[in-house]
C-alpha positions as CSV (number, residue, x, y, z in Angstrom):
1,M,-16.4,-1.6,8.4
2,T,-14.8,-2.7,11.6
3,N,-11.4,-1.0,12.4
4,S,-8.9,-2.8,14.5
5,S,-9.2,0.0,17.0
6,D,-12.9,-0.9,17.3
7,I,-12.1,-4.3,18.7
8,Q,-12.3,-4.2,22.2
9,V,-10.0,-5.9,24.6
10,P,-12.1,-7.9,27.2
11,P,-12.7,-5.6,30.3
12,F,-11.3,-8.1,32.7
13,V,-8.0,-8.3,30.6
14,S,-7.9,-4.3,30.3
15,R,-8.4,-4.0,34.1
16,W,-5.3,-6.3,34.7
17,Y,-3.0,-4.9,32.0
18,N,-3.9,-1.3,33.4
19,Q,-3.0,-2.4,37.0
20,L,0.3,-3.8,36.3
21,K,3.2,-2.4,38.3
22,P,6.7,-1.6,37.6
23,L,9.4,-3.9,39.2
24,A,12.7,-2.9,40.4
25,L,15.5,-4.6,38.2
26,K,17.5,-5.4,41.5
27,E,14.3,-7.0,43.1
28,A,13.6,-9.0,39.7
29,V,17.2,-10.1,39.6
30,P,18.8,-10.3,43.0
31,D,21.7,-12.4,41.6
32,P,23.0,-10.9,38.2
33,A,25.0,-14.2,37.8
34,Q,21.8,-16.2,37.7
35,A,20.1,-14.1,34.9
36,G,20.0,-13.6,31.3
37,I,18.4,-11.0,28.9
38,F,16.6,-12.6,26.0
39,S,15.5,-10.6,23.1
40,I,13.7,-11.5,20.1
41,D,13.5,-10.1,16.6
42,V,14.7,-6.7,17.8
43,T,16.2,-6.2,14.2
44,V,16.0,-3.6,11.4
45,G,13.4,-5.9,9.7
46,F,10.9,-5.3,12.4
47,L,11.6,-2.1,13.6
48,S,12.5,0.3,10.7
49,E,12.6,-1.3,7.3
50,G,11.1,-4.2,5.3
51,N,7.7,-5.6,4.6
52,L,7.1,-6.3,8.5
53,A,8.5,-3.3,9.8
54,S,6.1,-1.5,12.2
55,E,6.3,2.2,13.5
56,R,4.6,0.7,16.6
57,V,7.1,-1.9,17.0
58,G,9.9,0.5,16.2
59,R,8.9,2.3,19.6
60,I,10.5,-0.3,21.5
61,A,14.2,0.5,20.4
62,Q,14.8,2.9,23.3
63,P,13.1,0.7,26.2
64,V,14.8,-2.5,25.0
65,S,18.2,-0.7,24.9
66,R,17.6,0.7,28.3
67,V,16.9,-2.4,29.6
68,F,20.0,-3.8,28.1
69,S,21.9,-1.0,29.8
70,D,20.6,-1.2,33.1
71,A,21.0,-4.8,33.1
72,Y,24.7,-4.7,32.3
73,Q,25.1,-2.0,35.1
74,H,23.4,-4.1,37.6
75,G,25.9,-7.0,36.6
76,I,24.2,-9.2,34.1
77,R,26.6,-10.5,31.5
78,T,24.0,-12.9,29.5
79,F,22.5,-11.3,26.6
80,V,20.9,-13.6,24.0
81,L,19.5,-12.2,20.9
82,L,17.3,-14.7,18.9
83,Q,16.5,-13.1,15.4
84,D,14.9,-14.2,12.3
85,A,17.5,-15.0,9.4
86,H,15.2,-16.7,6.8
87,D,15.9,-19.2,4.2
88,P,14.4,-17.6,1.0
89,Q,12.4,-20.8,0.4
90,T,11.0,-20.7,4.0
91,P,7.0,-21.7,3.9
92,E,6.5,-19.0,6.5
93,F,6.3,-16.6,3.6
94,A,3.0,-18.0,2.8
95,A,1.6,-16.6,6.0
96,F,3.5,-13.5,6.1
97,P,5.2,-11.4,3.3
98,P,8.9,-12.1,2.8
99,H,11.1,-10.7,5.5
100,S,14.5,-10.9,7.3
101,V,16.1,-13.4,4.5
102,Q,19.5,-14.6,5.2
103,G,22.1,-12.1,4.3
104,S,19.9,-9.1,4.3
105,A,20.4,-5.9,6.3
106,E,16.9,-6.8,7.8
107,T,18.4,-9.4,9.9
108,D,20.8,-7.0,11.5
109,T,20.3,-6.3,15.3
110,I,19.0,-2.6,15.5
111,P,21.7,0.3,15.8
112,E,20.6,1.2,19.3
113,L,21.9,-2.3,20.5
114,R,24.8,-2.7,18.1
115,Q,26.2,0.6,19.4
116,L,26.2,-0.4,23.1
117,T,29.8,-0.7,24.5
118,F,29.2,-4.3,25.5
119,S,27.7,-5.6,22.3
120,N,30.8,-7.8,21.7
121,I,29.4,-10.2,24.5
122,F,26.0,-10.6,22.9
123,T,25.1,-14.3,21.6
124,I,23.0,-14.0,18.3
125,M,21.0,-17.0,17.3
126,E,19.5,-17.2,14.0
127,K,16.2,-18.9,13.8
128,N,13.8,-19.6,10.6
129,S,10.5,-19.8,12.3
130,L,8.5,-18.1,15.1
131,H,9.7,-20.7,17.6
132,P,13.1,-19.9,19.5
133,S,14.3,-23.5,19.6
134,L,13.1,-25.4,16.2
135,G,16.2,-25.8,14.0
136,T,18.4,-23.7,16.5
137,E,21.1,-24.0,18.8
138,F,18.8,-22.4,21.6
139,D,18.1,-25.8,23.6
140,S,21.8,-26.7,23.7
141,W,22.6,-23.2,24.9
142,L,20.2,-23.6,27.7
143,D,21.5,-27.0,28.6
144,E,24.8,-25.4,28.8
145,H,23.7,-22.2,31.0
146,G,21.4,-24.3,33.4
147,H,22.2,-22.0,36.3
148,R,20.1,-19.0,34.8
149,R,17.2,-18.5,37.0
150,R,15.9,-15.2,36.1
151,T,15.1,-14.7,32.1
152,L,13.7,-11.3,31.1
153,V,12.2,-11.4,27.8
154,L,11.8,-8.4,25.3
155,G,10.9,-7.9,21.9
156,D,8.4,-8.5,19.2
157,C,5.8,-9.5,18.4
158,A,3.8,-9.9,21.8
159,D,1.3,-12.4,20.2
160,L,3.8,-14.2,17.9
161,C,7.6,-14.7,18.9
162,V,7.7,-12.9,22.3
163,Y,4.9,-15.4,23.3
164,Q,6.5,-18.3,21.7
165,L,9.9,-17.7,23.3
166,A,8.3,-16.7,27.1
167,I,5.9,-19.7,27.0
168,Y,8.7,-22.1,25.9
169,L,10.9,-20.9,28.9
170,R,8.2,-21.2,31.3
171,L,7.0,-24.7,30.1
172,R,10.5,-26.0,29.7
173,A,11.2,-25.0,33.4
174,N,8.1,-26.9,34.6
175,A,8.8,-29.8,32.4
176,F,12.4,-30.2,34.0
177,N,11.1,-29.1,37.5
178,L,13.4,-26.2,37.6
179,Q,12.9,-24.5,41.0
180,D,12.7,-20.6,41.6
181,Y,12.8,-20.1,38.0
182,E,11.2,-16.9,36.8
183,V,10.2,-15.5,33.1
184,I,9.8,-11.8,33.5
185,V,8.2,-9.8,30.4
186,P,8.1,-5.8,31.0
187,T,5.2,-4.7,28.7
188,N,7.1,-1.4,27.7
189,A,10.0,-3.4,26.0
190,V,7.5,-5.7,24.0
191,E,4.9,-4.7,21.1
192,T,3.2,-6.1,18.2
193,F,2.0,-4.6,14.7
194,D,-1.4,-3.3,13.9
195,V,-3.3,-4.0,10.4
196,P,-7.0,-2.6,10.3
197,E,-9.5,-4.5,8.7
198,D,-9.9,-2.1,5.8
199,K,-6.1,-2.4,5.0
200,A,-6.2,-5.9,5.4
201,R,-9.1,-6.3,2.8
202,E,-7.0,-4.2,0.3
203,T,-4.0,-6.6,0.8
204,G,-5.9,-10.0,1.0
205,A,-4.2,-10.4,4.6
206,L,-5.9,-11.0,7.8
207,A,-6.8,-8.1,10.0
208,H,-4.4,-7.9,13.1
209,P,-5.7,-5.6,15.9
210,A,-2.3,-4.8,17.8
211,E,-3.9,-3.6,21.2
212,F,-6.4,-6.7,21.3
213,F,-3.5,-9.2,20.6
214,H,-0.9,-7.0,22.7
215,Q,-2.9,-7.6,25.9
216,V,-4.4,-10.8,25.3
217,F,-1.3,-12.6,24.7
218,L,0.4,-10.8,27.5
219,Y,-2.6,-11.9,29.5
220,H,-2.3,-15.6,28.6
221,M,1.8,-15.6,29.3
222,A,0.5,-14.5,32.9
223,L,-2.0,-17.3,32.9
224,N,0.8,-19.5,32.4
225,G,2.9,-18.2,35.2
226,V,5.1,-15.7,33.2
227,K,5.5,-12.7,35.2
228,V,4.3,-9.8,33.4
229,V,5.3,-6.3,34.5
230,R,4.9,-2.6,33.6
231,E,8.5,-1.9,33.1
232,L,11.8,-2.6,34.9
233,T,13.2,0.3,36.9
């Protein structure tokens, strides 16, 4: 029986991943007025309780909170939190177990972020799919805040919603010829869940090897021009 931990990340990907360097926040964001923090699905339903909650994903609570705090101290005042709040009839529940239904506690921002003294300036956008802009106000928000040239992407899952968000921001900038635009992803503040093959067979789901997808999708972000770093210091 193959376990998810036995699925090997390609060596060249692991070498790339293991050689990632930290980046000073002041170097990543020379001008705080031109930067924004974008988190995705950093909610109760993915970090602590519910069908899709994962202990592995739960580990990003403190790193994400720290990036928020450091960013605020640096002078960043743009914090956009994209979060699942599903219609009970969403077709997504055919692919994933029911989770983060509109009005449930699972849609709440995690306490570590809610308790920050500046949480009143957060912009929270609900979404009904993995994609940040389909059926949301995200594009309108981006159009109104076009002077942001540094976007820091945090959250979960690295191969699902984080990937969709980071790639969308990068490709949107390419499409509109936005110069001096960077999408930055610190690996310690993103994560994904693990479903070993034996567990998948028991539930009828597909296996989801976390470390494989985590590294491969981060690598693919980098291939497309996203700046992937070890952490922000």
